[in-house]
Backbone as a ProteinNet text record, in pm:
[ID]
protein_1_A
[PRIMARY]
RRVHGVTREWRWKMDDPNFLVESAVKAHVGMIREMRGVPGVQPERFQEAHTPAHCALSLVGEPIIYPAINELVAGLHRRAISTFMVTNAQFPKHIEDLHPVTQLYVSIDAGTKESLKAIDRPIFEDFWERFLDSIRALARKGQRTVFRLTLVNNWNMKEIQDYAELIAIGKPDFIEVKGVTYCGDTETSDLTMKNVPYHADVVAFCGALCAAVAALPGMDYQLACEHEHSCCILIAKSSFLRDGKWHTWIDYPRFFELVAKGEPFSTEDYTAPTPDWAVVGAPEHGFDPAETRVRRNRH
[TERTIARY]
642.8	717.9	866.2	934.2	1073.6	1160.3	1285.2	1381.7	1479.1	1477.4	1563.7	1680	1800.1	1917.6	1947.3	2073	2111.4	2202.9	2236.8	2326	2304.3	2340.7	2329.3	2452.7	2562	2686.2	2772.6	2871.8	2964.7	3060.6	3071.2	3159.4	3235.6	3259	3327.2	3458.9	3542.6	3662.7	3619.8	3688.3	3645.7	3734.7	3674.8	3748.3	3770.1	3879.1	3911	3805.2	3754.1	3648.3	3688.6	3816.1	3861.1	3863.6	3900.9	3898.1	3754.8	3660	3520.9	3469.3	3500.5	3454.5	3515.6	3647.4	3715.2	3665.5	3644.6	3598.4	3455	3372.5	3233.6	3225.5	3304.4	3304.4	3356.4	3461.3	3517.1	3415.7	3345.6	3244.8	3128.8	3090.4	2983.4	3021.4	3140.8	3185.5	3191.4	3233.3	3238.8	3102	3000.9	2865	2811.1	2843.4	2796.3	2857.1	2983.4	3049.9	2984.4	2924.4	2856.9	2734	2688.1	2571.5	2605.3	2732.5	2772	2708.5	2643.7	2585.5	2449.9	2398.2	2267.3	2160.2	2065.2	1960.7	1885	1866.5	1793.7	1881.2	2007.3	2097.4	2138.3	2116.2	2149.5	2296.2	2372.5	2517.2	2550	2473.2	2504.7	2476.8	2372.1	2341.6	2445.9	2489.6	2591.6	2719.6	2759.2	2880.1	2863.1	2747.4	2719.2	2722.5	2674.7	2664.9	2800.2	2907.5	3040.3	3087.7	3024.6	3061	2945.1	2949	2837.4	2820.5	2695.3	2666.4	2594.1	2538.1	2458.2	2488.5	2480.3	2501.9	2391.7	2319.4	2217.1	2278	2291.1	2344.3	2224.3	2174.4	2047	2032.7	1907.9	1867.3	1893.9	1948.2	1956.5	2061.6	2027.6	2124.6	2113	2219.6	2218.9	2352.6	2369.2	2498.6	2550.7	2462.4	2506	2597.4	2597.7	2682.7	2823.2	2850.2	2987.6	3077.5	3182.3	3261.2	3321.8	3348.9	3410.2	3310.3	3184.5	3081.7	3107	3155.2	3180.6	3294.7	3396	3505.7	3459.3	3372.2	3318.4	3234.5	3149.8	3067	3155.9	3260.6	3351.1	3417.9	3454.2	3516	3422.2	3294.8	3195.5	3178.2	3171.8	3153.2	3272.2	3392.9	3509.3	3501	3429.5	3409.1	3281	3220.1	3093.8	2984.7	2982.8	2877.3	2787.3	2658.6	2565.4	2542.8	2498	2479.1	2336.1	2267	2131	2134.3	2137.6	2149.5	2011.8	1987.3	1862.4	1895.5	1831.3	1852	1718.7	1724	1602.9	1561.6	1619.2	1578.6	1597.9	1714.4	1747.9	1884.2	1950.1	2083	2088.9	2021.7	2014.2	2149.6	2242.4	2374.3	2447.8	2432.8	2497.7	2437.8	2308.3	2245.9	2305	2320.1	2379	2518.6	2597.8	2739	2761.8	2658.2	2673.5	2700.1	2803.8	2833.3	2728.8	2722.7	2619.7	2620.8	2503.3	2482.5	2381.8	2371.2	2281.7	2137.9	2097.9	1962.1	1961.8	1902.4	1899.5	1756.1	1733.7	1602.1	1596.1	1478.6	1448	1325.7	1336.5	1223.5	1121.9	1001.9	893.2	792.4	811	731.7	599.1	579.2	453.6	440.5	317.9	294.1	285.9	280.1	268.5	373.2	397.4	494.5	453.8	325.8	278.1	293.5	258.2	269	414.4	499.6	641.4	703.2	665.8	718.1	672.1	547.1	493.1	552.8	575.3	621.7	772	848.7	994.7	1067.4	1000.8	1066.9	1203.2	1205.3	1331.3	1410.5	1542.4	1632.3	1664	1625.6	1648.2	1521.7	1536.8	1421.4	1364.1	1450.8	1406.5	1389.1	1341.3	1332.1	1248	1139.4	1052	1120	1192.8	1265.6	1375.1	1442.6	1544.6	1481.5	1365.5	1292.5	1261	1205.9	1171	1295.5	1400.9	1524	1587.9	1574.1	1626.8	1550.2	1418.6	1336.7	1373.7	1398.6	1440.5	1578.4	1666.5	1798.8	1787	1693.6	1671.9	1630.5	1548.2	1499.6	1613.3	1726	1838	1938.9	1918.1	2010.3	1985.5	2089.2	2076.7	2043.3	2065.5	2045.5	1912.2	1888.3	1759.8	1728	1611.1	1567.5	1433.6	1417.2	1298.5	1246.7	1115.7	1048.6	1010.9	1044.6	1005.2	900.2	780.8	670.6	640.5	641.6	600.6	465.5	363.5	227.7	196.3	140.5	102.7	-43.3	-126.8	-268.8	-287	-376.9	-410.1	-298.2	-196.5	-87.8	-67.6	-50.1	-5.6	-69.5	-186.9	-246.8	-359	-383	-491	-440.5	-309.3	-250.2	-215.5	-302.7	-271.1	-239	-316.7	-291.1	-157.6	-124.9	2.8	120.5	107.1	211.6	226.1	113.5	116.8	194.3	175.2	244.9	394.8	432.1	574.3	636.1	559.9	607.6	629.9	542.2	557.3	684.8	729	853.3	975.1	974.1	1091.5	1101.9	988.3	984.5	1069.3	1050.8	1131.3	1098.1	1194.9	1168.3	1064.8	1077.1	990.6	940.6	830.2	775.8	751.7	823.4	810.9	722.1	610.1	512.7	498.5	521.8	521.5	441.9	367.3	300.5	400.9	382.4	475.4	478.4	593.9	609.7	607.5	518.9	512.5	616.3	701.7	812.7	796.8	675.7	653	656.6	617.1	614.4	754.9	782.2	910.3	885	985.3	972.5	976.9	1031.2	1048	938.4	842.7	736.7	603.2	499.2	365.2	280.9	346.9	276.6	215.9	102.8	40.4	3.7	-48	-88.7	-200.6	-275	-380.6	-324.3	-196.1	-133.5	-80.2	-84.2	-29.9	-139	-124.8	-227	-219.5	-332	-333.9	-278.2	-237.2	-184.6	-289.9	-414.7	-522.3	-532.8	-506.8	-508.9	-396.3	-279.1	-164.7	-192.2	-250.9	-284.2	-384	-486.5	-587.1	-525.1	-436.9	-368.1	-288.3	-216.9	-132.5	-215.8	-330	-417.5	-467.3	-506.3	-552.6	-439.2	-317.1	-202.7	-171.6	-174.1	-149.2	-252.6	-377.1	-483.1	-459.2	-416.5	-390.2	-272	-169.2	-51.3	-87.7	-169.8	-207.7	-283.5	-346.8	-422.1	-330.9	-202	-105.7	-39.7	-2.3	53.4	180.8	182.9	303.7	343.4	252.9	286.6	209.8	279.5	215.5	287.8	225.2	280.1	175.3	222.7	133.8	184.2	93.1	132.1	208.4	329.7	413.6	435.8	482.6	519.5	458.8	453.5	408.3	481.1	488.5	535.3	441.2	337	231	283.2	377.3	430.8	495.7	548.7	612	517.9	394.6	297.2	355	404.3	481.1	436.7	427.9	393	499.3	533.5	623.3	544.4	543.7	486.1	601.2	579.1	686.3	634.3	724.5	690.5	644.7	545.1	492	595.3	700.3	805	880.2	870	935.8	850.5	731.5	645.5	667.1	743.9	783.5	723.3	644.4	578.9	504.5	437.5	358	436.4	566.8	652.8	721.4	706.9	773.6	924.3	1000.6	1146.7	1184.9	1158.8	1186.7	1305.9	1356.7	1468.5	1600.3	1707.8	1838.8	1934	2001.5	2109	2238.2	2275.6	2390.3	2523	2554.3	2681	2690.7	2578.6	2578.6	2603.1	2544.7	2566.5	2714.4	2781.3	2923.2	3008.2	2969.1	3039	3027.7	2908.1	2883.9	2961.2	2962.8	3037.1	3186	3238.2	3381.3	3422.6	3333.6	3365.5	3381.1	3311	3321.8	3251.6	3163.9	3089.3	2945.1	2875.9	2737.1	2648.5	2556.3	2460	2330.5	2225.8	2093.6	2031.6	1917.8	1845.1	1817.3	1774.2	1736	1851.7	1975.1	2092	2117.5	2054.6	2081	1953.9	1842.8	1720.9	1719	1637.4	1620.7	1472.8	1428.9	1287.3	1244.5	1122.6	1064.7	1006.9	1040.1	979	828	757.5	611.4	556	623	570	578.2	655	671.8	575.3	502.4	413.8	284.5	232.7	106.4	-2.9	-73.6	-182.3	-144.3	-13.3	30	-16.2	-46.6	-94.4	6.7	135.9	239.2	245	183.8	183.4	324.1	418	553.8	647.6	599.9	688	749.4	881.1	954.4	918.4	858.6	819	936	1058	1175.1	1214.3	1159.8	1189.9	1082.9	1117.1	1023.2	976.9	847.9	794.2	755.1	802.4	773.5	669.8	560.5	454.6	449.3	461.2	457.7	314.4	295.6	164.4	156.9	72.4	65.6	-27.8	-89.4	-185	-116.9
2689.5	2588.2	2597	2484.5	2480	2435.5	2474.5	2426.9	2336.6	2206.7	2111.7	2076.4	2111.9	2083.5	2197.1	2228.4	2340	2294.6	2167.2	2117.3	1968.7	1919	1776.6	1698.9	1771	1705.6	1805.7	1753.3	1840.7	1904.9	2039.2	2107.1	2223.5	2213.9	2321.7	2272.2	2366.1	2332	2269	2164.6	2089.7	2115.4	2158.3	2172.1	2035	2020.7	1897.1	1871	1747.8	1720	1746.3	1718.2	1745.9	1896	1972.4	2118.8	2167.3	2108.3	2148.9	2119.5	2000.7	1964.5	2057	2076.3	2162.1	2305.5	2354.3	2492.5	2508.7	2407.1	2414.5	2416.9	2331.6	2328.5	2461.2	2514.2	2641.6	2754.6	2757	2860.7	2846.2	2722.5	2698.1	2753.5	2720.5	2766.9	2920	2979.4	3125.8	3189.4	3130.8	3184.2	3166.2	3052.2	3027.5	3127.5	3158.7	3253.1	3390.2	3425.3	3554.1	3561.3	3445.6	3442.8	3461.4	3473.6	3493.2	3622.4	3609.9	3726.5	3768.8	3699.3	3734.2	3692.8	3779.9	3745.9	3618.7	3531.2	3407.6	3288.4	3311.7	3200.9	3130.5	3000.8	2922.9	2880.8	2902.5	2873.4	2730.6	2632	2493.6	2464.5	2526.1	2508.4	2581	2694.7	2770.1	2688.2	2624.7	2544	2420.6	2356.1	2236.2	2263.2	2380.8	2413.8	2433.4	2443.2	2457.9	2329.2	2218.3	2091.2	2042.6	2067.7	2025.7	1874.3	1831.1	1687.9	1635.9	1726.5	1683.7	1771.9	1712.2	1786.5	1750.5	1851.7	1832.7	1864	1762	1777.9	1792.9	1915.7	1935.1	2079.2	2124	2258	2276.9	2390.5	2423.9	2336.2	2291.5	2215.1	2066.1	1993.3	1847.9	1801.1	1793.6	1759.9	1622.6	1532	1395.4	1386.6	1488.8	1482	1537.3	1590.6	1631.3	1509.4	1514.3	1394.4	1323	1397.1	1335.3	1327	1304.2	1303.1	1193.4	1077.8	970.8	1006.3	1074.4	1117.3	1226.3	1314.8	1419.3	1357.5	1261.6	1193.1	1122	1056.7	986.8	1084.6	1202.5	1303.3	1352	1363.8	1402.6	1292.8	1169.1	1057.2	1042.6	1069.7	1060.4	1160.6	1269.7	1371.3	1344.2	1229.5	1194.8	1295.7	1337.1	1425.1	1341.3	1335.8	1256.6	1321.6	1241.3	1288.8	1261.5	1368.2	1358.9	1408.6	1313.1	1344.8	1351.8	1461.1	1476.5	1485.8	1400.8	1404.5	1425.9	1486	1520	1412.4	1293.4	1178.4	1198.3	1251.3	1265.6	1203.3	1145.4	1087.4	947.2	849.5	715.2	647.3	667.6	604.1	658	784.7	843.5	788	759.7	696.7	557.7	483.9	349.8	354.5	454.5	460.4	525.7	583.6	654.3	556.1	585	503.9	531.9	447.8	467.4	607.8	667.4	792.6	763	854.6	830.3	814.4	900.5	892.1	949.9	875.2	915.7	946.3	1070.3	1114.7	1125.7	1096.3	1130.6	1222.2	1337.4	1429.5	1377.8	1350.4	1304.1	1418.1	1506.7	1629.2	1613.6	1499.4	1476.1	1326.8	1284.5	1143.5	1104.4	1204.2	1174.7	1253.7	1208.8	1274.6	1418.8	1440.2	1574.6	1670.5	1624.5	1710	1738.5	1637.4	1656.8	1761.1	1756.9	1854.8	1995.3	2008.7	2140.5	2196.5	2110.6	2157.2	2177.7	2080.2	2084.7	2150.3	2161.4	2216.1	2149	2015.7	1941.2	1979.4	1953.8	1995	1880.4	1757.1	1643.6	1612.9	1580	1539.8	1406.5	1317.7	1187	1190.5	1302.3	1322.6	1215.7	1169.8	1072.3	936	896.2	769.8	776.4	891.3	910	906.2	966.8	970	827.7	746.5	609.2	524.9	543.4	468.5	507	633.4	677.7	611.8	599.3	534.2	386.3	322.6	181.7	167.3	262.3	259.2	275.9	360	380.3	250	172.5	45.7	-53.2	-35.1	-128.2	-81.6	35.5	84.3	11.5	-1.7	-78.1	2.3	134.4	216.8	292.1	379	448.3	526	496.3	565	632.3	747.5	828.6	888.9	879.6	961.5	1092.8	1202.8	1334.1	1395.2	1414.8	1474.6	1612.4	1712	1846.3	1874.2	1888.8	1904.8	2050.2	2070.4	2204	2199.8	2273	2276.4	2316.1	2247.7	2274.2	2235.3	2164	2120.7	1969.9	1912.8	1772.2	1689.3	1728.7	1658	1561.9	1545.9	1458.6	1331.1	1312	1199.2	1084.2	1056	960.3	822.2	773.8	640.7	637.6	745.1	752.9	750.5	824.6	821.6	679.9	614.3	478.6	384.1	396.5	308.9	338.2	463.6	497.7	440.6	443.6	386.8	236.4	170.4	26.5	-4.3	88.5	69.7	93.8	204.5	243.7	178.9	136.3	72.5	147.1	277.6	352.2	309.5	321.8	292.5	389.3	516	621	710.4	777.1	877.3	1003.2	1106.8	1233	1326.4	1365.5	1446.7	1580.9	1686.8	1821	1916.9	2004.1	2109.9	2212.2	2264.3	2362.5	2486.7	2549.2	2672	2791.4	2885.3	3005.9	3105.7	3148.5	3237.9	3377.7	3413.3	3545.2	3542.3	3652.5	3663.1	3673	3594.8	3602.4	3592.8	3632.2	3626.4	3482.7	3390	3252.6	3159.7	3212.3	3126.7	3199.1	3123.7	3181.7	3126.4	3072.2	3022	3136.4	3109	3202.3	3123.8	3191.3	3123.8	3022.8	3040	2944.4	2807.5	2803	2676.3	2600.8	2664.1	2603.1	2522.7	2391.1	2310.7	2324.9	2306.1	2300.3	2165	2158.3	2031.9	1921.8	1955.7	1856.3	1801.8	1886.9	1842.1	1742.1	1769.9	1680.5	1545.9	1549	1424.7	1342.3	1407.7	1338	1278.7	1353.6	1303.8	1178.1	1182.1	1069.3	946	966.9	854.4	789.6	871.8	819.4	750.4	805	744.5	607.3	596.1	466.4	363.2	407.1	315.9	269.6	361.2	326.4	231	255.4	167.8	29.1	23.7	-104.6	-193.4	-132.8	-210	-277.8	-242.1	-301.1	-422.3	-523.5	-647.7	-624.7	-679.1	-678.3	-543.7	-446.5	-312	-280.4	-226	-194.5	-77.5	36.6	158	217.1	290.4	355.7	495.2	580.5	710.2	684.8	739.1	711.6	835.5	943.6	1062.8	1187.8	1292.8	1420.8	1535.5	1645.9	1771.7	1878.9	1903.6	1992.8	2131.4	2180.6	2314.3	2327.1	2215.9	2215.1	2165.5	2133.2	2079.1	1956.4	1862.5	1749.6	1618.3	1514	1379.6	1281.7	1184.6	1077.5	948.1	889	756.9	656.9	541.3	442	303.7	218.4	78.2	21.7	-62.2	-118.9	-202.9	-245.1	-324.8	-245.2	-112.5	-30.3	-14.3	-73.7	-77.5	-212.7	-214.1	-338	-344.4	-445.9	-463.7	-337.9	-275.6	-157.8	-29.2	-32.1	86	117.9	242.2	283.5	297.2	259.4	274.8	348.7	477.5	559.6	652.3	661.4	751.1	682.7	760.8	712.1	701	587.1	567.4	611.3	737.8	793.1	726.1	705.7	636.7	500.3	428.4	297.4	309.6	411.1	431.1	451.5	536.1	562.6	437.7	355.3	228.5	138	129.4	44.2	92.3	224.2	280.1	250.2	266	245.6	100.9	6.7	-134.4	-166.5	-93	-115.6	-239.7	-295.7	-414.7	-377.1	-457.7	-426.2	-417.4	-322.9	-311.1	-253.6	-259.8	-220.2	-114.5	-64.1	36.6	-11.4	-136.8	-189.8	-191.9	-186.1	-194.9	-67.2	43.6	167.1	249.3	180.5	249.7	267.7	361.1	386.8	410.3	383.3	403.9	549.4	566.5	699.3	747.4	868.6	917.9	934	912.8	914.3	1046.3	1157.1	1287.3	1311.7	1229.4	1248	1164	1073.3	981	1052.4	1014.8	1072.7	1055.6	1164.2	1159.8	1194.9	1210	1248.5	1391.5	1422.7	1557.9	1667.5	1631.3	1731.9	1766.4	1684	1705.2	1721	1647.2	1646.9	1748.5	1828.6	1929.3	1871.3	1869.8	1813	1888.3	1820.6	1890.6	1942.9	1894.8	1945.6	2084.8	2126.3	2257.9	2359.3	2484.9	2592.3	2655.9	2649.1	2706	2851.6	2937.3	3080.1	3116.2	3169.4	3211.1	3363.2	3416	3561.3	3612.4	3722.5	3788.1	3882.2	3848.8	3927.1	4047.8	4068	4178.9	4300.2
-3888.5	-3963.4	-3929.8	-3947.7	-3908.4	-4025.7	-4022.4	-4120.8	-4047.5	-4076.4	-4008.4	-4099.7	-4057.5	-4137.8	-4232.9	-4245.5	-4331.5	-4444.8	-4448.7	-4551.7	-4571.1	-4689.6	-4716.9	-4674	-4646.5	-4605.3	-4531.7	-4457.5	-4384.1	-4483.3	-4478.9	-4575.3	-4512.3	-4381.5	-4313	-4252.5	-4213.5	-4138.4	-4006.8	-3965.7	-3847.3	-3728	-3617	-3492.2	-3429.2	-3356	-3286.4	-3178.6	-3166.2	-3068.5	-2924.1	-2889.7	-2753.1	-2725.8	-2827	-2814	-2790.4	-2862.5	-2847.8	-2707	-2655.8	-2521.4	-2417.4	-2425.7	-2328.7	-2336.4	-2457.9	-2475.1	-2423.9	-2447.9	-2402.9	-2250.6	-2186.6	-2039.7	-1984.3	-2045.4	-2000.1	-2015.4	-2128.5	-2151.7	-2053.2	-2025	-1928.2	-1790.7	-1745.3	-1614.5	-1610.8	-1721.2	-1728	-1711.5	-1774.4	-1761.9	-1620	-1558.3	-1422	-1325.1	-1341.7	-1251.2	-1252.4	-1365.3	-1373.4	-1282.4	-1234	-1147.3	-1000.5	-967.6	-828.5	-773.3	-661.2	-596.5	-648.7	-750.8	-804.7	-703.7	-672.2	-574.5	-613.7	-515.6	-539	-572.8	-606.9	-638.9	-509.8	-503.1	-385.1	-390.5	-283.6	-284.6	-326.9	-276	-310	-457	-511.7	-654.1	-740.4	-693.7	-765.9	-777.2	-668	-668.5	-755.6	-744	-821.4	-971.1	-1011.7	-1153.5	-1220.4	-1142.9	-1202	-1270	-1237.8	-1299.4	-1384.7	-1515.2	-1601.6	-1600.1	-1596.1	-1589.5	-1713.1	-1793.6	-1908.3	-2029.2	-2146.1	-2270.5	-2370.3	-2416.3	-2518.6	-2654.7	-2736	-2871.8	-2964.6	-2972.1	-3041.6	-3086.9	-3094.2	-3138.5	-3287.9	-3329	-3470.5	-3540.3	-3660.4	-3738.2	-3712.7	-3744.3	-3734.3	-3679.2	-3546	-3485.7	-3522.4	-3562.3	-3589.1	-3711.5	-3798.9	-3917.8	-3893.1	-3773.7	-3739.8	-3754.7	-3837.1	-3869.9	-3749.2	-3642.6	-3524.8	-3409.5	-3441.4	-3337.5	-3234.1	-3276.6	-3180.6	-3085.3	-3136.6	-3050.8	-2954.1	-3000.4	-2913.5	-2801.3	-2837	-2737.7	-2635.3	-2682.4	-2591.1	-2495.5	-2546.3	-2460.6	-2352.1	-2384.7	-2284.8	-2180.9	-2226.7	-2133.9	-2039.4	-2087	-1998.3	-1885	-1906.6	-1802.5	-1723.1	-1744.2	-1678.4	-1711.8	-1838	-1888.7	-1978.2	-1946.3	-2025.5	-2162	-2256.2	-2393.5	-2439.6	-2474.4	-2527.1	-2671.5	-2763	-2905	-2969.9	-3041.9	-3116	-3264.7	-3343.5	-3487.6	-3557.8	-3675	-3748.6	-3849.3	-3833.4	-3912.9	-4063.1	-4100	-4241.5	-4274.6	-4175	-4197	-4135	-4196.6	-4138	-4119.4	-4213.3	-4199.7	-4077.9	-4049.3	-3931.9	-3802.8	-3805.2	-3687.7	-3667.5	-3775.7	-3768.5	-3707.8	-3748.6	-3709.6	-3573.8	-3514.8	-3387.3	-3273.6	-3194.9	-3077.4	-2968.5	-2865.7	-2762.4	-2701.2	-2695.7	-2623.6	-2512.5	-2417.1	-2304.8	-2351.8	-2443.7	-2498.1	-2639.1	-2731.3	-2871.8	-2913.3	-2953.8	-2996.9	-3149.2	-3202.4	-3340.8	-3338.4	-3402.2	-3409.3	-3510.6	-3463.2	-3549.9	-3556.1	-3652.9	-3657	-3729.3	-3793.4	-3865.3	-3892.1	-3921.9	-3945.7	-4091.7	-4180.2	-4323.2	-4401.7	-4522.5	-4609.2	-4637	-4661.2	-4695.8	-4578.2	-4459.8	-4342.2	-4307.4	-4320.5	-4289.2	-4382	-4508.5	-4603.4	-4568.4	-4526.8	-4493.8	-4365.4	-4265.9	-4135	-4130.3	-4181.8	-4167.8	-4284.9	-4398.4	-4518.3	-4541.8	-4560.5	-4572.1	-4695.8	-4688.1	-4796.3	-4892.4	-4858.9	-4947.4	-5026.4	-5153.7	-5233	-5184.4	-5135.9	-5086.2	-4934.4	-4882.8	-4737.8	-4669.1	-4733.1	-4668.4	-4657.6	-4760.7	-4755.8	-4648.5	-4640.8	-4537.3	-4397.8	-4386.5	-4260.7	-4213.4	-4302.1	-4266.6	-4238.3	-4318	-4295	-4161.2	-4122.4	-3992.8	-3878.6	-3895.5	-3793.5	-3782.7	-3896.5	-3895	-3827.4	-3852.9	-3790	-3638.5	-3596.2	-3452.7	-3385.5	-3454.7	-3398.3	-3373.2	-3440	-3424.3	-3319	-3258.3	-3156.8	-3024.8	-2945.3	-2821	-2698.4	-2703.6	-2585.7	-2594.6	-2496.7	-2486	-2613.8	-2671.3	-2792.5	-2766.7	-2830.5	-2804.6	-2934.1	-2954.8	-3055	-2987.5	-3047.8	-2993	-3085.1	-3030.9	-3105.4	-3048.3	-3133.1	-3093.3	-3157.6	-3075.8	-3126.8	-3157.5	-3276.5	-3322.4	-3365.2	-3292.9	-3330	-3476.2	-3543.7	-3683.9	-3780.2	-3730.2	-3816.6	-3814.7	-3695.9	-3693.4	-3582.2	-3533.2	-3420.4	-3460	-3589.4	-3633.4	-3701.8	-3701.5	-3773.8	-3679.8	-3585.3	-3479.4	-3534.8	-3627.7	-3683.8	-3758.5	-3826.2	-3898.1	-3800.4	-3689.6	-3586.5	-3530.8	-3506.4	-3450.3	-3541.5	-3670.8	-3765.2	-3768.3	-3749.5	-3741.4	-3613.9	-3504.8	-3378.5	-3394.2	-3467.9	-3491.2	-3568.9	-3652.5	-3727.7	-3638.7	-3564.1	-3486	-3350.4	-3295.1	-3163.5	-3059.3	-3043.9	-2946.8	-2803.8	-2715.1	-2574.2	-2518.1	-2560.3	-2507.8	-2620.3	-2594	-2685.6	-2603.3	-2632.9	-2560.6	-2643.3	-2586.9	-2658.9	-2588.2	-2663.1	-2603.9	-2690.6	-2626.6	-2700.2	-2748	-2866.9	-2921.4	-2832.6	-2825.4	-2747.9	-2841.8	-2815	-2897.4	-2848	-2937.6	-2901.1	-2959.8	-2997.4	-3054.4	-3206.1	-3265.2	-3410.5	-3467.6	-3571.6	-3641.4	-3790.9	-3869.8	-4014.9	-4067	-3985.6	-4032	-3981.6	-3907.1	-3853.8	-3857.8	-3890.9	-3891.4	-3775.9	-3674.4	-3557.2	-3476.4	-3412.9	-3319.1	-3194.1	-3092.8	-2970.8	-2996.9	-3105	-3137.9	-3174.6	-3210.5	-3246.1	-3124.5	-3007.9	-2886.1	-2815.2	-2803.4	-2736.3	-2584.4	-2518.4	-2372.8	-2328.1	-2200.6	-2149	-2159.6	-2134.5	-2144.9	-2287.2	-2385.7	-2524.9	-2552	-2492.8	-2511.1	-2444.7	-2324.8	-2254.6	-2337	-2390.7	-2470.8	-2596.8	-2662	-2781.2	-2746.5	-2635	-2596.2	-2563.5	-2500.1	-2472.9	-2599.9	-2696.1	-2825.3	-2900.1	-2889.2	-2956.4	-2897.6	-2765.1	-2702.1	-2746.3	-2757.2	-2801.3	-2944.5	-3030.3	-3169.9	-3181.6	-3099.9	-3102.1	-3049.9	-2946	-2885.8	-2983.1	-3082.3	-3181.9	-3283.4	-3281.8	-3374.2	-3308.9	-3385.7	-3329.4	-3248.3	-3127	-3045.1	-2987.7	-2988.2	-2942.1	-2814.1	-2714.1	-2586.9	-2519.9	-2523.4	-2461.9	-2367.7	-2266.1	-2171.7	-2138	-2091.3	-2037.7	-1907.8	-1897.1	-1780.2	-1694.2	-1755.2	-1678.5	-1740.8	-1661.2	-1714.6	-1645.6	-1715.2	-1655.6	-1708.6	-1630.9	-1676.8	-1711.2	-1631.9	-1653.7	-1791.8	-1842.8	-1975.2	-2083.9	-2045.3	-2141.1	-2210.1	-2126.4	-2179.5	-2115.1	-2196.3	-2152.1	-2202.5	-2118.3	-2160.1	-2168.3	-2287	-2309.4	-2308	-2245.3	-2235.4	-2272.3	-2317.4	-2335.6	-2201.1	-2203.5	-2079.1	-2005	-2074.3	-2008.6	-1902.9	-1906.7	-1806	-1679.7	-1680.1	-1561.9	-1495.8	-1387.3	-1322.1	-1182	-1158.6	-1028.9	-985.7	-1082.3	-1052.7	-1037.7	-1066.3	-1050.9	-1183.1	-1227.8	-1351.8	-1329.8	-1432.1	-1432.2	-1561	-1561.6	-1680.7	-1660.9	-1539.1	-1512.9	-1546.7	-1542.8	-1586.3	-1467.4	-1458.9	-1361.6	-1430.7	-1411.1	-1484.1	-1447.4	-1319	-1287.2	-1354	-1356.9	-1420.3	-1570.3	-1633.4	-1776.8	-1806.6	-1728.7	-1754.1	-1729.3	-1632.6	-1610.2	-1732.6	-1786.7	-1902.5	-2024.9	-2045.8	-2158.7	-2144.1	-2022.6	-1999.8	-2023.6	-1998.7	-2020	-2168.5	-2254.8	-2397.7	-2447.4	-2365.9	-2404.4	-2438.6	-2518	-2552.6	-2428	-2429.3	-2319.8	-2374.8	-2294	-2340.3	-2249.3	-2292.1	-2214.8	-2072.8	-2059.8	-1929.3	-1831	-1880.3	-1792.6	-1712.8	-1751	-1675.8	-1650.3	-1631.3	-1591	-1438.9	-1393.5	-1250.7	-1222.5	-1100.3	-1066.4	-1085.1	-1131.4	-1149.7	-1016.9	-971.3	-846.8	-862.4	-753.9	-759.1	-810.8	-780.4	-819.7	-971.1	-1040.4	-1185.5	-1266.8	-1201.9	-1272	-1313.5	-1428.7	-1476.3	-1371	-1343.2	-1248	-1106.1	-1077.7	-943.1	-913.5	-788.2	-754.6	-785.3	-791.1	-820.7	-968.8	-1054.7	-1200	-1257.2	-1198.9	-1251.8	-1192.1	-1097.1	-1036.3	-909.3	-902.3	-789.5	-660.7	-562.5	-439.4	-357.7	-388.1	-316.6	-364.1	-479	-533.8	-491.9	-502	-471	-600.8	-625.3	-748.1	-724.7	-810.8	-801.1	-907.8	-865.3	-956.8	-963.7	-1081.6	-1097.4	-1095.4	-1025	-1024	-1143.8	-1238.4	-1361.7	-1349.5	-1234.8	-1219.1	-1154.9
[MASK]
+++++++++++++++++++++++++++++++++++++++++++++++++++++++++++++++++++++++++++++++++++++++++++++++++++++++++++++++++++++++++++++++++++++++++++++++++++++++++++++++++++++++++++++++++++++++++++++++++++++++++++++++++++++++++++++++++++++++++++++++++++++++++++++++++++++++++++++++++++++++++++++++++++++++++++

């Protein structure tokens, strides 16, 4: 089980957003420099890593409630750093007020009120109303929107129809479905390896979910991409399948151009073709053939 959010409102001293961006980039470069001379580090990758290109505004807590989040996002965009914002769907007004980010995720950890309470242990009494209002707010955003589902065996994998109805409300561009990762025994979690689904289980769940969504009026989603090594599937609106070719990737230079113009734009304005190796069913199963995969011998 997870605890999403640690407060109902911002109540701390606030650092300047430009200071945060500059400090984060400086800390990143410092960590990269420590990799100099480490066996296996490729010189060109080492040099490339000195210039961060992406920022995940996620993990513990709720970054969207930082009072200067829009200024922080703008500071990242000025440095040509993409922004992947993840919210736990408890602050709908903040979603409404958020300026364009490269991709906006909402964590959909369960399909029903009862399951959401058991899995997320929310801190608001009206958590379900906030959850639904956040999904409705997501539907009104103009840029790339994503439902993020983390599947946990024996917890949240049987609520397919409930998930489908939530998708009909939020109408996300994409649905990212991933099997939960077991990180060992902890005092705050009772997960075991039995709760971790196989990739085949995730694929089957996604197929059933697409079928359930297709039965709803005006809804059409398909399995688009996979990364078997991560036990992850990407479901996309069928509109991103153009002339038999998926367009689920991001044209980052185009995104920064659009942001700099300050004019309204949509998801379709900065999509890019999906490489064949990333498509569901490809023999590579989502692993980039240009990379070298290292398999450890456990014997």
